[in-house]
C-alpha positions as a printed Julia matrix, in Angstrom:
69×3 Matrix{Float64}:
   0.0    0.0     0.0
   1.41   3.4    -1.03
   1.96   6.23    1.4
  -0.27   9.17    0.63
   1.46  12.51    0.6
  -0.85  15.24    1.88
   0.15  18.84    2.33
  -1.66  21.9     3.46
  -1.55  25.47    2.26
  -0.64  26.44    5.84
   2.81  24.87    5.3
   3.69  27.7     2.9
   3.76  31.49    3.05
   1.42  33.06    0.48
   4.43  34.94   -0.97
   6.64  31.83   -1.13
   7.62  30.55   -4.59
   6.68  26.87   -4.94
   6.76  24.32   -7.74
   3.61  22.74   -9.12
   4.74  19.28  -10.27
   1.66  18.22  -12.27
  -1.23  19.88  -14.05
  -4.01  21.01  -11.72
  -7.53  21.38  -13.1
 -10.1   23.62  -11.43
 -13.54  24.64  -12.76
 -12.19  28.07  -13.72
  -8.6   27.43  -14.75
  -5.93  24.9   -15.7
  -2.61  25.34  -13.9
   0.41  24.1   -15.87
   3.43  22.65  -14.05
   5.92  25.34  -13.08
   6.79  27.9   -10.43
   4.04  29.91   -8.74
   3.48  32.0    -5.65
   1.79  29.74   -3.11
  -1.06  32.24   -2.76
  -1.88  31.95   -6.49
  -2.54  28.2    -6.42
  -5.87  26.61   -5.42
  -6.23  24.61   -2.2
  -6.77  21.49   -4.3
  -3.16  21.57   -5.54
  -1.88  21.46   -1.95
  -4.38  18.84   -0.78
  -3.5   16.53   -3.67
   0.24  16.83   -2.94
   1.07  18.49   -6.27
   3.11  21.31   -4.7
   6.75  21.13   -3.6
   8.95  23.55   -1.73
  11.86  24.76   -3.81
  15.37  24.02   -2.57
  17.31  26.89   -1.0
  18.67  29.34   -3.54
  22.37  29.87   -4.01
  23.41  33.04   -5.77
  21.63  36.29   -6.48
  17.89  36.29   -5.77
  17.23  38.66   -8.71
  17.98  35.8   -11.1
  15.04  33.77   -9.76
  12.34  36.43  -10.15
  12.7   36.38  -13.96
  11.5   32.76  -14.15
   8.07  33.23  -12.53
   4.94  32.7   -14.64
């Protein structure tokens, strides 16, 4: 039997950049895999375990901001 991975939105700051690993379908929008602010993703993405924390950044933080959707 597989271990279910459940996360909660409360594990993340709303301004934290996270990675959505798989597509997430909601009635109003389709979220493609990629980097998002945690506050921009629906609760469903967190509850289904589709969201990962990003590893700590090494280098200049300005380089990361350019890659956000």
